[in-house]
C-alpha positions, -999 to 999 in steps of 0.1 A, spaced: 381 197 -547 403 167 -538 419 148 -567 440 115 -564 465 107 -592 477 71 -594 506 55 -612 507 25 -637 477 3 -635 479 -32 -651 453 -58 -644 472 -90 -654 489 -119 -637 481 -119 -599 463 -85 -604 436 -102 -626 403 -114 -613 407 -145 -634 438 -155 -615 432 -141 -580 399 -146 -562 411 -125 -533 418 -92 -552 388 -73 -538 401 -81 -503 436 -72 -514 425 -37 -526 400 -31 -497 421 -6 -478 431 14 -508 396 13 -521 384 29 -489 412 55 -492 402 64 -527 365 67 -519 372 100 -501 382 118 -533 361 138 -556 381 126 -586 405 96 -590 427 94 -621 450 66 -631 472 55 -660 456 23 -675 484 3 -691 465 -29 -700 440 -29 -729 409 -50 -723 412 -79 -747 389 -109 -756 404 -144 -759 420 -152 -792 430 -117 -802 466 -116 -814 493 -91 -803 501 -62 -827 534 -49 -839 569 -59 -828 576 -56 -790 597 -75 -765 565 -80 -743 528 -75 -746 503 -71 -717 465 -73 -717 436 -76 -693 404 -96 -693 373 -75 -697 361 -88 -663 388 -66 -646 369 -35 -654 351 -43 -622 383 -35 -604 384 0 -618 349 6 -604 358 -10 -570 388 12 -567 366 43 -573 387 53 -604 367 78 -624 391 86 -652 420 69 -670 448 80 -692 453 59 -723 484 76 -737 510 49 -730 531 24 -748 509 -7 -740 473 4 -748 478 -7 -785 495 -40 -776 466 -59 -792 459 -36 -820 427 -20 -831 405 -47 -815 419 -43 -780 419 -5 -784 383 -3 -795 370 -28 -769 388 -8 -742 371 24 -752 338 7 -755 339 -9 -721 350 23 -704 321 43 -720 296 16 -711 307 17 -675 308 55 -673 346 57 -668 360 87 -687 393 85 -706 418 109 -723 452 108 -740 440 96 -774 427 110 -807 439 145 -799 410 150 -775 411 169 -743 389 159 -714 373 188 -695 356 184 -661 336 209 -642 333 204 -605 327 227 -576 338 260 -593 367 242 -609 372 236 -646 399 210 -653 416 202 -686 431 167 -688 456 159 -715 476 128 -720 508 123 -740 530 93 -748 567 100 -754 587 83 -781 613 75 -754 589 46 -743 592 28 -777 554 30 -782 532 15 -809 498 29 -819 510 65 -816 497 94 -837 479 78 -867 466 49 -846 452 72 -820 476 75 -791 487 112 -785 524 118 -791 544 140 -767 555 171 -787 567 201 -768 553 227 -793 519 211 -792 519 209 -754 529 246 -751 500 255 -775 475 236 -754 487 253 -722 484 287 -737 449 281 -751 437 266 -718 452 294 -698 432 319 -719 401 298 -711 410 298 -674 412 260 -672 433 241 -646 458 220 -665 468 184 -657 492 168 -681 495 130 -679 529 122 -694 542 87 -702 579 90 -706 614 82 -692 637 53 -684 622 22 -667 633 12 -632 655 42 -626 645 66 -598 661 97 -613 643 111 -644 660 117 -677 674 152 -677 657 160 -710 623 154 -693 633 177 -663 640 204 -688 608 197 -707 586 199 -676 603 231 -663 600 247 -698 562 241 -698 560 255 -663 572 289 -676 540 292 -697 514 288 -670 509 269 -637 500 232 -644 504 197 -630 529 173 -646 517 138 -637 544 112 -649 544 75 -653 562 47 -672 594 42 -652 576 18 -629 594 33 -599 588 64 -579 607 96 -588 610 130 -573 584 158 -570 591 195 -573 574 229 -576 584 252 -604 568 286 -612 535 277 -595 535 243 -612 537 209 -595 559 183 -613 558 146 -603 581 128 -627 568 93 -619 543 79 -594 556 44 -599 534 13 -601 499 13 -587 496 -24 -595 519 -43 -619 530 -80 -619 560 -98 -633 562 -97 -671 567 -129 -691 573 -136 -728 570 -168 -748 608 -171 -751 614 -181 -714 598 -196 -683 617 -169 -663 601 -134 -662 615 -108 -686 608 -83 -658 605 -93 -622 590 -68 -598 616 -57 -572 610 -39 -539 617 -7 -558 588 -15 -582 564 -22 -553 569 13 -538 546 40 -552 524 69 -541 491 86 -545 496 123 -555 468 141 -538 458 175 -552 436 201 -535 422 225 -561 401 256 -553 388 281 -578 410 266 -605 442 269 -584 463 243 -567 463 253 -530 479 221 -516 492 187 -524 502 155 -505 523 125 -512 506 93 -498 529 63 -500 515 29 -510 532 -5 -512 522 -36 -531 523 -62 -503 518 -99 -506 484 -100 -489 472 -64 -493 480 -30 -507 495 -10 -478 488 27 -474 513 49 -457 550 42 -451 576 65 -436 603 46 -454 588 53 -488 582 89 -479 618 93 -470 629 79 -503 606 102 -523 620 132 -503 655 120 -513 646 117 -550 631 152 -549 662 167 -533 684 152 -561 664 173 -586 680 204 -572 715 194 -580 735 213 -607 732 197 -641 765 179 -643 763 165 -607 727 154 -614 737 136 -646 766 119 -629 745 105 -601 718 94 -626 743 77 -648 757 57 -618 721 45 -611 714 38 -648 746 19 -654 740 -2 -623 706 -12 -636 719 -19 -671 747 -41 -658 723 -60 -636 701 -67 -667 731 -78 -688 744 -102 -662 711 -122 -665 717 -128 -702 737 -157 -716 744 -171 -751 711 -190 -750 692 -157 -743 708 -141 -774 703 -172 -797 666 -172 -789 663 -136 -802 680 -142 -835 649 -139 -857 631 -115 -879 610 -101 -850 642 -88 -833 652 -71 -865 619 -52 -867 621 -45 -829 655 -28 -835 642 -9 -865 612 3 -845 636 15 -817 657 35 -842 625 51 -857 613 61 -822 648 76 -814 645 98 -845 610 108 -836 622 116 -800 649 139 -814 623 157 -836 595 160 -810 616 166 -778 653 174 -782 650 199 -810 622 218 -792 639 222 -759 649 258 -751 
């Protein structure tokens, strides 16, 4: 059985049918590539939203997709999507419910919400798909609203129960620091801790850039696959993008799994690149970068943290240099207060659900 895992999928901006009539041609090569798999799984970041629906909660940016773009999921041969992420509830209950409804209507399965596990039987393999959203992503809609929270104790329990049922586990995990190619060391510890229980696949997303891949105790851990498709992010506060896609954001990969009799017997990293006219499959340069990110994971703790901090501080400095007095004045309002309050709440939840549960 061949499975393809894809990174962050967001059908908005130039990746929306409404704005780009050439999208089917743009995705033609990757569509053909994905048609060869028995199962294609992606992280769907954009809820499907009708016109006039207002955003929910307090965030710096909201993203959504027109219902028409569901045709792109079908064209790309995507069979299953993870909904455990920090954007699926951007337009509240209406967007959340419509997304589920459209996926069901078009026979596209989903997981990562409402504490439900998706099981798939295919060719003598029994897969168990679980999705989790980490509080490190500053999510809304988590827990009581439906999105599954990442909790180490709960994840360990699921692995133990599924192992007893002889299921092949794939964990889709939305976590980490955006735009940094080295994962948070807490998440390295988390993924490796889970690998001590039973072999599984850790399939990461949210950083919007590619990160390293490693094998631990028979498990395969891919910390971030990067963006499958994602455009510049704008807010109502400026004509300039809040987040502009860099070359780093345009480099991603398909994680190919070969599963036989409920065991991972092989995997491949297939680089992809968001070009201007088409999505490009295969790039030696991207492969070399992913190999580098993977080797960095083997460094001793202190050396790894030092190298990651250099990268992180460089990114933060670059972001701060783009801000001026006008930028700060525009954000002096009650929404900013609630945004900061929400971040503090999520930080406390992260400590409870992750930090205190790390061995």
